[in-house]
C-alpha positions as CSV (number, residue, x, y, z in Angstrom):
1,M,140.5,70.8,133.4
2,A,138.3,70.2,130.2
3,T,137.2,73.7,128.7
4,E,133.8,74.0,127.1
5,P,133.9,75.7,123.8
6,V,133.0,79.3,123.6
7,K,130.5,79.8,120.3
8,V,129.8,83.1,118.9
9,T,126.9,84.8,117.6
10,V,125.7,88.1,115.9
11,D,122.7,90.0,116.7
12,I,121.5,93.1,114.7
13,L,119.8,96.1,116.1
14,A,117.9,97.6,113.5
15,F,116.3,100.7,114.1
16,A,114.1,102.9,111.8
17,V,111.4,105.9,112.7
18,Q,108.0,105.7,111.4
19,Q,105.3,108.2,112.0
20,G,107.1,109.9,114.5
21,V,107.9,106.3,116.5
22,L,111.0,104.9,116.9
23,E,110.9,100.8,116.2
24,I,113.3,98.1,115.7
25,L,112.8,95.1,113.8
26,L,112.5,91.6,115.5
27,V,112.2,88.0,114.3
28,K,110.2,85.3,115.9
29,R,112.0,82.2,116.7
30,K,111.3,79.2,114.9
31,Y,113.2,76.8,117.0
32,D,114.2,76.1,120.2
33,P,115.7,77.7,122.5
34,F,113.2,80.1,123.0
35,K,110.5,78.8,120.2
36,S,107.9,81.5,119.2
37,S,109.6,84.3,121.0
38,W,110.7,87.3,119.5
39,A,114.3,88.2,119.7
40,L,116.9,90.2,117.6
41,P,118.0,89.1,114.1
42,G,121.2,86.9,114.2
43,G,122.6,83.6,114.8
44,F,126.1,81.9,115.2
45,V,128.9,82.6,113.1
46,T,130.1,79.8,110.4
47,D,133.2,79.0,109.3
48,A,132.0,80.1,105.9
49,D,132.1,83.8,107.4
50,K,135.3,85.5,106.2
51,T,134.1,88.3,108.8
52,L,132.1,89.2,111.8
53,D,130.7,91.7,109.4
54,A,130.1,89.1,107.0
55,A,128.1,87.0,109.1
56,A,126.0,90.3,110.4
57,E,125.2,90.6,107.0
58,R,124.1,87.1,106.3
59,E,121.8,86.6,109.0
60,L,120.3,89.9,108.5
61,F,119.0,88.8,105.2
62,E,118.4,85.2,105.9
63,E,115.8,85.8,108.4
64,T,114.4,89.4,107.4
65,N,114.9,89.7,103.4
66,V,116.6,93.1,104.4
67,S,120.5,93.4,102.5
68,R,123.0,96.1,101.4
69,V,122.5,98.5,104.6
70,Y,125.0,100.0,107.0
71,L,126.1,97.9,110.0
72,E,128.3,99.1,112.7
73,Q,129.7,97.0,115.4
74,L,128.1,97.9,118.8
75,Y,129.4,95.6,121.7
76,S,129.8,92.2,122.7
77,F,127.6,90.0,125.4
78,G,129.3,87.1,126.5
79,D,127.9,86.5,130.6
80,Q,127.6,83.0,131.2
81,G,124.2,81.8,131.2
82,R,122.9,84.2,128.9
83,D,122.4,81.5,126.4
84,P,121.0,77.8,127.5
85,R,122.6,76.2,124.4
86,G,126.2,77.0,126.4
87,R,128.7,79.7,126.7
88,V,127.8,82.0,123.7
89,V,129.4,85.4,123.2
90,T,127.4,87.8,121.3
91,V,128.6,90.5,118.7
92,S,126.0,93.0,118.6
93,Y,125.5,95.3,115.4
94,L,123.4,98.7,115.1
95,A,121.9,99.7,111.7
96,L,119.6,102.3,110.8
97,L,117.3,101.8,108.2
98,R,114.4,103.7,106.1
99,E,111.5,101.3,106.8
100,E,109.5,102.3,103.7
101,E,112.1,101.1,101.9
102,L,112.1,97.7,102.5
103,E,110.5,94.5,101.8
104,I,110.8,92.7,105.2
105,K,110.0,88.6,105.1
106,A,110.8,85.8,107.3
107,S,112.9,83.0,106.1
108,S,115.6,80.8,107.6
109,D,114.7,80.1,111.3
110,A,112.5,82.7,111.8
111,S,109.0,81.9,111.5
112,G,108.0,85.8,111.6
113,V,109.2,89.1,111.1
114,A,107.7,92.6,112.0
115,W,108.6,96.3,113.4
116,W,107.9,96.9,117.1
117,P,107.5,100.3,118.6
118,I,110.5,100.6,121.2
119,K,108.3,101.2,123.9
120,E,106.1,98.6,123.3
121,L,108.4,95.5,122.9
122,P,107.0,92.1,123.5
123,A,109.0,89.7,126.0
124,L,112.2,88.6,124.2
125,A,114.7,85.8,123.9
126,F,117.8,85.1,125.8
127,D,119.3,88.3,126.8
128,H,117.8,91.2,124.0
129,A,116.1,93.3,126.3
130,E,119.3,94.4,127.9
131,I,121.2,94.2,124.3
132,I,118.3,96.3,122.8
133,A,118.8,99.1,126.0
134,Y,122.5,99.7,125.5
135,G,121.8,100.0,121.8
136,L,119.5,102.6,122.5
137,K,121.5,104.5,125.1
138,R,124.1,104.2,122.4
139,L,122.1,105.8,119.4
140,K,120.9,108.4,121.7
141,Y,124.5,109.5,122.2
142,K,125.4,109.0,118.4
143,I,122.8,111.7,117.0
144,E,124.6,114.2,119.4
145,Y,127.7,114.6,117.7
146,T,127.3,112.2,114.4
147,P,125.2,112.6,111.1
148,A,123.4,109.3,111.9
149,A,119.9,110.9,112.1
150,F,120.4,111.3,108.7
151,S,120.2,107.6,108.1
152,L,116.5,107.5,109.2
153,L,115.6,110.0,106.6
154,P,114.8,110.2,103.0
155,K,117.6,112.0,100.7
156,K,115.3,114.8,100.6
157,F,113.6,116.1,104.2
158,T,112.4,119.0,105.8
159,L,113.3,120.5,109.2
160,R,110.3,119.1,110.9
161,D,111.2,115.9,109.6
162,L,114.6,116.0,110.9
163,Q,113.2,116.9,114.3
164,V,110.6,114.1,114.1
165,V,113.5,111.6,114.1
166,Y,115.6,113.2,117.1
167,E,112.3,113.6,119.3
168,A,111.3,110.3,118.6
169,I,115.0,108.7,119.6
170,L,115.5,111.1,122.9
171,D,111.4,110.5,123.7
172,H,111.0,114.4,124.3
173,E,109.9,117.3,122.6
174,I,112.3,119.8,121.5
175,D,111.9,123.5,121.2
176,N,111.5,123.9,117.6
177,R,112.9,127.7,117.1
178,N,116.2,126.6,119.3
179,F,116.4,123.2,116.9
180,R,116.1,125.0,113.7
181,K,118.7,127.4,114.8
182,K,121.1,125.2,115.8
183,F,121.3,122.7,112.5
184,L,120.7,125.9,110.1
185,G,123.5,127.6,112.1
186,A,125.9,124.4,111.4
187,G,126.2,124.6,107.6
188,I,125.7,121.0,107.2
189,L,122.2,121.6,105.8
190,K,121.9,122.5,101.9
191,Q,118.7,124.5,101.2
192,L,117.1,123.0,97.8
193,D,114.4,124.9,95.4
194,E,111.8,122.2,96.4
195,T,109.1,122.4,99.0
196,S,107.1,119.7,100.8
197,Q,103.3,120.1,101.6
198,E,102.9,118.6,105.1
199,G,99.3,118.3,105.9
200,S,97.2,121.3,105.9
201,F,99.9,123.5,106.7
202,R,101.7,125.7,104.1
203,P,104.7,124.1,102.0
204,A,107.6,123.3,104.1
205,R,111.4,123.8,102.8
206,L,113.3,120.9,101.8
207,Y,117.1,120.1,102.9
208,E,119.5,117.7,101.8
209,F,122.6,116.7,104.5
210,S,125.9,117.7,103.4
211,E,128.3,115.0,104.4
212,P,131.5,117.0,102.6
213,D,130.5,120.2,104.5
214,F,130.3,118.3,107.9
215,E,133.6,116.5,107.3
216,K,135.3,120.1,106.7
217,L,134.1,121.2,110.5
218,P,136.8,121.9,112.5
219,D,135.0,120.5,115.4
220,R,132.3,118.1,115.5
221,P,128.9,120.0,116.4
222,V,127.2,118.8,119.5
223,F,123.4,118.3,118.9
224,V,122.3,118.4,122.6
225,F,118.6,119.0,123.2
């Protein structure tokens, strides 16, 4: 019995928090299928890609101009019918970015690229709405037991900056006193002799995340709010 060849793609979920809003990087497709529809950056794995990670890095750069970022493999999606071009399995990747540090621009098979608020997404190509929903769920779990949230912050930040990131991802407000107590008590923040002026409020203390202190913890903290 003839067997249809299975093709492999990579899709990248690149998240950032801008002005308290969780956003994701999308591209507008230049070609069919789903021409002119918004989609996750990604594409087919080629013989020139030595690894799946290399394919994800290449596709992200070719379609958005984003490079040299940390990518973490999330999950594979391969149900029949998810791609009109045939049986296609996609390997999804997670990237956590600082939007203000990036200069995005469309190229390759993308006619546009833009950041979209996660709660205001357009109609998406393929099953990318499902992939994003899964990635967002994983991200919410991830910030509870890993330092992933710090990847969305500058090196120096205030406690309010950190809280804003958690609130944007979890999509609800967090008690300020409980948040400060939990993070300051964890011993993973280094207080700096610097402050930041936050609007009309008094200057706020700046902190840095200490990965060595995080790694020394006997048990991973669970930042559940």
